[in-house]
C-alpha positions in Angstrom: 35.5 -2.4 3.2 33.2 -3.6 5.9 33.7 -2.2 9.5 31.5 -4.5 11.7 32.4 -2.9 15.1 33.7 0.5 16.1 34.5 2.2 19.6 36.2 5.5 20.4 38.2 5.8 23.5 37.9 8.9 25.7 41.0 11.2 25.2 42.2 14.6 26.1 45.3 14.7 23.8 45.5 16.4 20.4 48.0 16.7 17.6 50.4 19.6 18.4 53.9 20.8 17.6 55.5 18.0 19.4 57.5 15.9 16.7 56.2 12.7 18.0 52.5 13.7 18.1 52.4 14.3 14.5 52.6 12.7 11.1 53.1 9.0 11.4 53.2 9.2 15.2 49.9 11.2 15.5 47.7 9.4 18.0 44.4 7.8 17.1 41.5 6.6 19.3 39.2 4.4 17.3 38.9 0.7 17.8 37.5 -1.3 14.8 36.9 -4.7 13.4 37.1 -4.7 9.5 36.8 -7.2 6.6 36.5 -6.9 2.9 39.2 -4.3 2.7 40.5 -2.8 -0.5 43.4 -5.0 -1.9 45.8 -4.0 -4.4 47.1 -7.2 -5.9 46.1 -10.5 -4.6 46.4 -11.9 -0.9 48.5 -15.0 -1.1 46.7 -18.2 -0.3 49.9 -19.9 1.0 50.0 -18.3 4.3 47.9 -18.9 7.6 48.4 -16.8 10.7 48.3 -13.4 12.3 50.5 -10.3 12.2 50.4 -8.1 15.3 52.1 -4.8 15.9 52.3 -3.0 19.3 52.1 0.9 18.9 52.6 3.9 21.2 49.4 5.8 21.2 49.0 8.4 24.0 45.5 9.0 25.2 45.8 11.9 27.5 47.7 15.2 27.8 51.0 14.2 29.2 52.2 15.3 32.7 55.5 16.9 31.7 57.5 16.2 28.5 56.2 13.6 26.2 58.4 10.9 25.0 57.0 8.5 22.3 57.9 5.5 24.5 55.4 6.8 27.0 52.4 6.2 24.8 49.5 3.8 25.7 49.9 0.4 24.2 47.6 -0.3 21.2 47.7 -3.6 19.3 47.0 -3.9 15.6 46.2 -7.4 14.3 45.6 -8.6 10.8 45.0 -12.3 10.1 45.4 -14.3 6.9 43.8 -17.5 5.8 42.7 -18.8 2.4 43.5 -15.7 0.7 41.5 -13.4 3.0 42.4 -10.9 5.7 40.6 -9.5 8.7 41.9 -6.5 10.8 41.1 -5.2 14.2 42.8 -3.0 16.8 42.5 -2.5 20.5 44.1 -0.5 23.3 45.6 -2.8 25.8 43.4 -2.3 29.0 46.3 -2.1 31.5 45.7 -1.0 35.0 47.1 2.4 34.3 44.9 2.8 31.1 41.7 1.9 33.1 42.7 4.2 35.8 43.3 7.3 33.6 40.1 6.5 31.6 38.2 6.7 34.9 39.9 9.9 35.9 39.7 11.4 32.4 43.4 12.6 32.6 46.9 11.3 32.8 48.1 10.1 36.3 51.6 9.2 35.5 54.4 11.1 34.0 57.0 9.8 31.3 60.5 8.5 31.8 62.2 11.9 30.9 60.4 13.7 33.8 60.6 14.1 37.5 59.0 11.2 39.4 57.2 13.8 41.5 55.0 14.6 38.7 53.2 11.2 38.8 49.9 11.2 40.9 50.2 7.6 41.9 52.9 4.9 42.4 53.8 3.2 39.1 55.4 0.0 38.0 58.6 -1.4 36.8 62.3 -0.4 37.0 61.6 3.3 37.4 58.7 2.8 39.7 56.9 5.9 39.0 56.0 5.1 35.3 52.8 3.7 33.9 53.1 0.1 32.7 51.6 0.8 29.3 52.5 -2.6 27.9 53.3 -0.7 24.7 56.7 -1.9 23.7 56.9 -5.6 22.6 54.5 -8.3 21.6 55.0 -12.1 21.2 52.6 -15.0 20.9 53.2 -17.9 23.3 50.9 -20.7 24.3 48.2 -19.5 21.9 48.0 -16.0 23.4 49.5 -12.6 22.9 51.9 -11.3 25.6 52.5 -7.7 25.5 55.2 -6.1 27.6 56.8 -2.7 28.7 60.4 -1.8 28.2 60.9 -0.7 31.9 59.4 -4.0 33.2 55.8 -4.5 34.0 53.2 -7.1 34.6 52.7 -8.4 31.1 49.2 -8.6 29.5 47.5 -11.5 27.7 45.2 -11.3 24.8 43.7 -13.5 22.1 45.7 -12.9 18.9 42.8 -13.1 16.6 40.0 -11.4 18.6 42.2 -9.2 20.8 39.9 -10.2 23.6 41.7 -9.2 26.9 42.6 -11.6 29.7 44.4 -9.0 31.9 47.8 -9.6 33.6 49.9 -12.7 33.3 49.6 -14.9 36.4 53.1 -16.3 36.4 55.0 -12.9 36.2 57.3 -12.5 39.2 57.3 -9.5 41.7 60.2 -8.0 39.8 58.0 -8.0 36.6 59.0 -8.9 33.0 61.0 -6.8 30.7 60.2 -6.3 27.0 61.7 -8.9 24.6 60.9 -12.3 26.1 61.7 -14.8 23.6 59.7 -17.7 22.2 61.5 -20.8 21.1 59.3 -22.2 18.4 61.1 -25.6 18.5 60.3 -26.2 22.3 57.3 -23.9 22.8 59.1 -22.4 25.8 59.4 -18.7 26.5 62.5 -17.2 28.0 62.4 -13.9 29.9 64.5 -11.5 32.0 63.8 -8.4 34.3 65.7 -5.8 36.0 65.3 -3.4 38.9 67.0 -1.0 41.4 67.2 -3.7 44.1 69.9 -6.4 44.4 70.4 -8.8 42.7 69.2 -6.3 40.0 68.4 -8.9 37.3 66.5 -12.3 37.0 66.1 -14.8 34.3 63.3 -17.3 33.8 61.7 -20.0 31.6 58.0 -20.6 31.0 57.0 -23.9 29.4 54.7 -24.5 26.4 51.8 -24.8 28.8 52.5 -21.3 30.1 53.8 -22.5 33.5 56.8 -20.8 35.1 59.3 -23.6 35.5 62.6 -21.9 36.2 63.5 -18.6 37.7 67.1 -17.5 38.9 69.0 -14.4 39.7 71.6 -13.3 37.3 73.3 -10.7 39.6 74.6 -7.4 38.3 77.0 -4.9 40.0 74.1 -2.3 40.3 71.1 -1.0 38.6 71.4 -1.5 34.9 69.3 -0.9 31.7 69.3 -4.1 29.6 66.8 -4.1 26.9 67.0 -7.5 25.1 68.3 -11.1 25.4 69.2 -13.9 23.1 69.2 -17.7 23.1 70.8 -20.8 21.5 69.5 -24.4 21.5 71.2 -24.9 25.0 72.1 -21.5 26.3 70.6 -18.1 27.2 72.4 -14.8 26.9 72.0 -11.8 29.0 74.0 -8.6 29.2 75.5 -6.0 31.5 75.9 -2.9 29.2 77.9 0.2 30.2 75.0 2.6 29.7 73.0 2.9 33.0 71.6 5.4 35.5 74.3 7.6 37.1 74.6 6.0 40.6 75.1 9.3 42.4 72.1 11.0 40.9 70.1 7.8 41.3 70.7 8.1 45.1 69.0 11.5 44.9 66.1 10.0 43.0 67.2 11.2 39.6 67.1 8.7 36.7 69.9 9.9 34.3 71.0 7.3 31.8 74.8 7.8 31.4 77.3 6.0 29.1 80.6 4.8 30.7 83.0 4.2 27.8 85.8 2.9 29.9 83.5 0.0 31.2 83.4 -3.2 29.0 80.3 -4.7 27.7 79.6 -7.9 29.7 77.8 -11.0 28.5 76.2 -13.7 30.8 75.9 -17.0 29.2 74.2 -19.7 31.1 72.4 -23.1 30.3 68.8 -22.7 29.7 67.9 -24.2 33.0 71.2 -23.0 34.8 71.3 -20.7 37.8 73.6 -18.0 39.0 76.5 -20.3 39.7 76.4 -21.6 36.1 76.8 -18.2 34.6 80.0 -17.8 32.4 80.8 -13.9 32.0 82.6 -12.5 29.0 84.0 -9.1 28.4 83.8 -7.2 25.1 84.1 -3.8 23.6 82.0 -1.0 25.2 78.8 -0.3 23.6 75.0 -0.3 24.0 72.8 -2.6 22.1 69.1 -2.3 21.8 68.3 -5.5 19.9 70.0 -8.8 19.2 69.2 -10.9 16.2 70.0 -14.5 16.3 72.4 -16.6 18.3 73.8 -20.3 17.8 76.3 -22.8 18.8 79.3 -23.6 16.7 81.8 -26.0 18.1 83.1 -24.5 21.5 81.8 -21.2 20.5 78.4 -19.2 20.9 77.8 -16.8 18.1 75.7 -13.8 18.5 74.5 -11.1 16.2 73.1 -7.7 17.2 73.2 -3.9 16.5 76.4 -2.5 18.0 76.0 1.3 18.6 79.2 3.2 17.6 77.9 6.2 19.5 75.8 5.2 22.5 75.8 8.8 23.9 75.2 10.8 20.7 75.7 14.6 20.6 72.5 16.7 20.4 71.3 17.4 16.8 72.6 20.6 15.4 70.5 23.7 15.0 68.3 22.7 17.8 68.0 23.7 21.6 70.3 21.4 23.6 67.6 19.5 25.5 65.5 19.1 22.3 68.6 18.2 20.2 69.5 15.5 22.8 66.0 14.1 22.8 65.9 13.9 19.1 69.3 12.3 18.9 68.3 9.5 21.3 65.7 8.4 18.9 67.8 8.7 15.8 69.8 5.7 14.6 72.0 8.0 12.5 73.1 9.7 15.7 73.8 6.6 17.7 75.0 4.7 14.8 73.7 1.1 15.2 75.3 -1.4 12.9 75.1 -5.2 12.4 77.8 -6.8 14.5 78.9 -10.3 15.5 80.4 -11.6 18.7 82.0 -15.0 19.2 82.3 -16.4 22.8 84.5 -19.4 23.4 83.2 -21.4 26.2 86.4 -23.3 26.8 88.9 -20.4 26.6 86.9 -17.4 27.6 88.0 -15.6 24.5 85.8 -13.1 22.7 86.1 -12.2 19.0 84.1 -9.4 17.3 83.6 -8.5 13.6 81.4 -6.0 11.8 78.9 -7.5 9.5 77.7 -4.2 7.9 78.8 -0.6 8.1 75.3 0.6 7.2 73.1 2.1 10.0 70.4 -0.5 10.7 68.2 -1.8 13.6 64.9 -3.6 14.5 65.8 -6.7 12.6 63.9 -10.1 12.0 64.6 -13.5 10.7 62.8 -16.8 10.3 61.9 -17.9 13.7 62.2 -21.6 12.8 65.9 -20.9 12.9 66.0 -19.1 16.3 68.9 -20.6 18.3 70.3 -22.2 15.1 72.5 -20.9 12.4 70.5 -18.8 10.0 71.4 -17.5 6.7 69.1 -14.5 6.2 68.6 -11.4 8.3 66.1 -8.5 7.6 66.9 -5.1 9.0 65.0 -1.9 8.9 66.6 1.5 8.3 65.2 4.9 9.3 64.6 8.3 7.9 67.6 10.4 9.2 66.8 12.4 12.3 63.7 10.4 13.1 62.5 7.1 14.5 60.6 6.2 11.4 61.3 3.0 9.4 61.9 4.0 5.8 62.8 0.6 4.4 64.2 -2.9 4.7 67.6 -4.4 4.0 68.0 -8.2 3.5 71.5 -9.7 4.2 72.6 -13.0 2.9 75.1 -14.0 5.6 76.4 -16.9 3.4 77.2 -14.9 0.2 77.3 -11.3 1.4 74.6 -10.4 -1.0 72.2 -7.5 0.0 68.8 -6.4 -1.2 66.9 -3.4 -0.2 63.3 -2.1 -0.4 62.4 1.6 0.1 58.8 2.1 1.2 58.5 5.3 -0.7 58.5 9.1 0.0 56.8 10.0 3.4 55.8 6.2 3.8 57.0 4.6 7.0 56.8 1.0 7.9 56.8 -1.2 11.1 59.0 -4.1 12.2 58.6 -6.7 9.4 58.7 -10.4 10.7 59.3 -13.2 8.4 56.2 -15.2 7.4 56.9 -18.8 6.1 54.8 -20.1 3.2 52.8 -23.2 4.0 55.1 -26.2 3.2 58.1 -23.8 2.7 61.0 -25.4 0.9 63.9 -23.1 2.1 64.8 -20.5 4.9 63.6 -17.5 2.9 60.6 -19.2 1.3 57.9 -16.8 2.4 57.1 -13.1 3.0 57.8 -10.1 5.1 54.8 -8.3 6.5 54.6 -4.8 7.7 52.0 -2.0 8.4 52.8 1.1 6.3 51.6 4.6 7.2 51.4 7.0 4.2 51.6 10.5 5.6 50.9 12.1 2.2 47.5 10.2 1.8 47.0 10.0 5.6 46.2 6.4 5.6 47.8 3.0 6.5 48.3 -0.1 4.8 49.4 -3.8 5.3 51.9 -5.0 2.8 53.2 -8.5 1.9 56.7 -8.7 0.4 58.2 -11.7 -1.2 61.2 -12.4 1.1 63.2 -13.9 -1.8 62.9 -10.8 -3.9 62.2 -7.8 -1.6 63.3 -5.3 -4.3 60.2 -6.3 -6.3 58.1 -4.5 -3.7 54.8 -5.8 -2.2 52.9 -8.6 -3.7 49.9 -7.1 -2.2 48.7 -4.0 -0.4 45.7 -4.0 1.9 44.2 -0.6 2.7 43.3 -0.5 6.5 40.2 1.3 7.8 42.2 4.0 9.4 45.6 5.6 9.8 47.5 4.0 12.7 50.0 5.5 15.0 53.6 4.5 14.9 55.4 2.2 17.5 58.1 -0.2 18.2 57.7 -4.0 17.8 55.7 -6.6 15.9 55.3 -10.3 15.6 54.0 -13.1 13.4 52.1 -16.2 14.8 51.5 -19.3 12.8 47.8 -20.1 12.6 47.8 -23.8 13.1 50.2 -23.4 16.1 47.9 -20.9 17.7 44.8 -22.9 17.2 46.5 -26.1 18.5 47.6 -24.4 21.6 44.1 -22.8 22.3 42.4 -26.2 21.7 44.8 -27.8 24.3 44.2 -25.0 26.8 40.3 -25.4 26.2 40.7 -29.2 26.7 42.7 -28.7 29.9 40.1 -26.2 31.3 37.4 -28.7 30.5 39.2 -31.6 32.3 39.8 -29.3 35.3 
């Protein structure tokens, strides 16, 4: 292994007794560039692109209780070309990160704490949080866009070098939520945001040249907590979920997420370039959904897949103090029981049909993004260690035959969201690989694995030993190398012409 650059960020936090500051979630502070890493097996020569994971990596001792979603954003990038790999990682230099580096301590509290603990005004829907840009990551118009789940400014970086370009210029005053969607077939990016001010939600479209070309309200009855959106070839889908801040407590400045089981789940479906007058609302069974999978059009219907929570407000974990038990249950898929589910919305009749696709507890799914907005056959979901937010393995669903494959990462080995990587000149939807970072807590190291998507049960076709153990996190993405290079060349040409 060759490490060609290393930097260590100033920090004040240490591993302690907190369950999400240890093991796979233990923070780390080194930034490196690495090549010539140890490889078990052989890196395939039929992939060209870059895998990027966003992680929650707290730098400073927290103000109040620490929640893993409060951590500072750190991107881990590994690129592949001609059977070789290069790794690097960087903290996202958000405005909050830079301010705390200068101060040498935390200046903002986390979302489970009283807003009064924050020393400065914050960003996003809760207004007192630090926009850590630590939740999601996509690649659009040749650059990384990292985002924060409670809405923020969005940060741009180079997907290969992780050079930082600061905040995104087109983001509206209301910010941008995590989970903007990139339509690979058009190059467009679709996004939404939410806030505590009317109309409470907006939706927008950014074109392939990274220009904001559409922005409209999609009004909600009050402050809500949507987390994701979906799209088809012609429509975008947003939601009004019955899990949101208690309105009476919110008036007193208290942010208390509350489930309202007698309130239906509502879906807003509008044309991609539609406005609030074009929205068609549908009502369905009450639930909360963190993440949607794919959506597509079939006759008069819109078909949407996602992870329906059977218990959006889970009971505290047993044999734990009530507050700690509630905290841990809120991060445990086995507690809130998220299961693969399908909704069908008839645009002519207004009818909604629902069906369960799997009774297994799953979440954080991926699929071949060339099929985004179209009917896809294969979905790849993760499952977690009971009691923890730690990915223990992957399940592949064949929605046509009902066949299921499964890969367990191994004892005390925890992975990351595993996007699909198409082979160069792929012949079918699942002709490619799944890619994931694995943290092995027994060996105190991290790896990158590539898994044959057509036979995930065979395990990794290759394992690349990373230069350090990485902290855990939430989302990841894959970007096609030729597409990124073409977009960057077009941007450079445009800059030269200007």
